[in-house]
N, C-alpha and C positions, 0 to 999 in steps of 0.2 A: 626217839621220834614219838610227838604224842599220840596217844592211844584214843581215841573220842570215845570209845567205849566205857573207859573208866570215869568219864566225867560227865554221861547222859543222866539226866534227872532220874530219881525212881518216881513211880505213876503219882505219888501224891505231890510230886514238886512241879508237874506238867500240868498247865492252866489252859484252859480252852479263851480263845477271846474272839470278839467277834469284830471283823475289820470291813469298811465299807469301802468296796473297790469296783469301781466302774459301775455303780449303784447297785451292786448286788452283795449280800452279805455270804460270808464264807468264813466258816467255822473250820481254824485252824488249830493244831497242837502245838503249843509254843514249848520250846524247851527254852527255860530260863537260865540253865547252867552253861549254855555256849552260845555266843554271840558272835556276829562280825563287825568289825569296824574296817570303814575307807579311809584312806591316806591319799587324796589326790592332791598333789603338787603341781602347781602350775608357773610358767614363766610367761611373764607379759612383755617380755622386751627390755625390762629394767630391774625385777625383781623377783625372788620365790615368794608364792603366795600358795596358802594352803585351803581347803573347800571346807567351812563350816557350816554347822548350821545350828539355831537354837531351838532348845526344848521348853515343852510347855512347862510353865511351873506347879507342882504338886499343890491343889486346891484352888487353883485360879488359871483358868482356859485363856484368858485375855493377857496373861503377865508372862514374861519370858525369863528364864533363867539361864547361866552360865552357857557358854557357847559348846559345841562338841561336835567329835567328827560324826558323820553321818554311820549310824551303827544300828544294832537291833539283835535281839535273841533270834535264834533262827528255828524254823517251822521243822517239825518231824520229818515231815514231807518234801523235804528241798534238800539238795546238797549245800555244803559250806560256799563253793563258788557259784552256784542259783542264788543262795543268799545275799551274797555281796553285791550281786549286779541288780537283784532286788531292793535293798538298801538303798543303794546309789539313786536309782531310777526314782523311787519314792520321795526319798527325803531331799533331792536334788533337782530332778528333772534329766539328769544326764545319761544318754545312753551312748552305747560304742565306745566306751572306757575300757582298754585293756588293761584289766586287773591282775596283779601277782601276788600270791600268798606270800608274805614274807615273815610272819612272826607270830607265837602265841603267847599271849599275858595272861598270867595267873596267880598275881601275887595275893597272899592272905589277906592284907589290908587293902584291897582293891574299893571296898566298899566302907571305908573309913568315914566319909562324909555324910552326915545325916541328910544333908538335901539330897544327896544322889540316892539314898534306902527311899526316901519319900518320893522320889519321881519314880523310881523303877515300881514301886509297889502299886501307885496310882496309875501310872500308863497302861501297864501289863494286868492290871487286875489280881493281884497277888494279897493272899491272906498275911503272909509272910515274905520275906525276902530271901531268898536261898542263901547257904553257907558260903559257898563259893560259885563264882560266874568265871569263866575260862573266855578271853575273847581271841578271836583267829583275824590278824589284821591283813589286812590287802593293802599294795600300793600301786599308784600310776603317777606317772610323769609326764605331763601334757604340754602343748602348746595353748596357752590358756586363750589365746582370740579364737581357738575352734569351740569354745564352750562357754559361751557369753549367757546364753538363755537359761536360766536359772529359776526354778519353781520356788516361788514366794511361801509355799505350805508353812516351811520351817525357817524363812528368811534365810536361804542358804546365800552362803557371800564369800568373795575371793578377800583373805586373810593375809596381809604382808606379814611373813614370818620374823620380819624385824619387829613388828609388835605384839608378838603373841605374849611377852611379857607383861603386857599393860591391860591384859584381860584374862579373864576368870575361865578356866577351863574344865569340864566336868571329868570324873574319875579320873585315871590316870592317863588321858589323852595327852597330856602336855608331852608325856615321857614317850609316848607312840609316835608322836610327831616328831621329836628330837631325832628318835631312832630311825624313823623314815628317812629323813634329811642324810643322815650319816650312811644309809645304806645306798642312796642315788651317789654319792660322793665315793664309795667305795665302787661301786656299779660304773661309774665313768670312767675310772681308773683301769677299769678290766675290760670294760666293753665301751670305748670312745663313739659309737655308733650312736649311743643313747642321745647325745648331744645334739645330733643332727636331727633328730625326730621334731623337735623343739623350736628348729628353726626356718626361717622361710627356703624355699628350695634354692634361692640364688640370696646368698646372703655376704656381708662384709665382714674383712678379720674385725673390725671394730664388735659387731653383733658376735660373731665368735666369742673372742674375747669375753663381753660381758657376760655370757653366759657362763664360761668356766670361772670367772670372778663371784658370780653370784651363787654359784653351787659350792664354790669352796669358801667364800665369805672373805675374801683378801684380794687385794689389788697384784697384777702379776706386772713384771718388768714387758712393758710394749715390745721393746726390741728381741727379747729373749723368746718371746711369746710368738712373735711374727716368725722369726726364722725357722721355730720349733714347727710351727704348722704348715709355713709353706714346704717343708720339707718331707711332709707324708704325701705320698703319692695318690692317697684317694681324696686329698683335697686338690681340686683342680682350679687354677685361676682360669676365669672365663674372658672372652675379650668384648666386655663389657662394662660399662661404669653404672653407679647409682643415678636416677635421675631425679628431679626435682627437690634438689636438697640445698638448702642457703649456706653450705661450705664447700669444700672443692670435694667434687665428685670422687669417691673410691671405687676400685676395682671390687669386680663382684665374683663369686667363688662358688663352687657347687662339690657336693658329696657326692663322690663316685661309689655306689654301693658295691659292683662288681668287682673292682678293682680291690676295695675293703675286705671283702668276702676271700678273693683269692689270696691276698697277703695274711689273711687269718687262717688260712687251710681249711677253710667252710666249702669250696667246691673246688 
C-alpha cells in the first residue's frame, strides 16, 4: 500500500501559486511531488476514445506541445479524490463523472524528457523540478454521447485509442492509458454490468457485440456470441424491434439489473 506521507514534499519543495478561479485570486499550497491524472475512456458506439488535453508550451503561451491526460499536482488542502474531480472539471469541463482510483506511478525516470521538465517548471512557477513525482491515476469508462460539451481552455478532445501511436504524449501517459484499457478488459470479465453502462437502455445484439469487440480489440464469432449472450438471464429480449433503420430491423434487448444482482449474490 502506498503511504502518501512518505512522498509529500519538504517545505522547500512546496510552492505557492496563484490561480484565477471565478475571478477571485486564491493562494494554494501546491505539493509538486504528488499529482493526479484522469483516464476517461469513452465509447462512441464505434470505438474506444480517451479524453486528452493539450498543454501550454513552455516559453510560449500561444503554442501547444504534446497531448496529455487531464492532470495536475494536488493542493495541500484537498484529498486525492477531490483533486481528481477538480482537475477533470478545470481541464475538460466534465462533471458528474464517476472516477475510480486505480494505480500509482512513480518510476524514477518519469521526468526524463527535457520538455516535460520545462513545462512543469514554467506552469507551476518552480525554481527547480522535484526529483520525484508520484502520480495517482483515476479511471472512468463512460458512454461518450453523455459528455459532448468539452471546454476549449486546454483544447480537450476525444482521441481514438487506435490513433494514439501517431501522436506525442507527455510524461508516461501512454503507459497509463495502456494500463487503464487493460484494467477495463479485466473488469468486464469480472463484472459484466460495466458494459451496459455505456449502452442505450434498449440495445441490439449488434451493439452489444460491438462493445465487446472494441474493448478486447478483436472480432468475435457472431453465432457463438449471440448464443452466449441470449443464454444470460439478465439480458432480456423485448417485444420490440429497432426503428428507422435502412436494414432489416433487429430485436431490442435490455439489461435487467435486479436479476443480475440476484444471480451475483448481491441481494
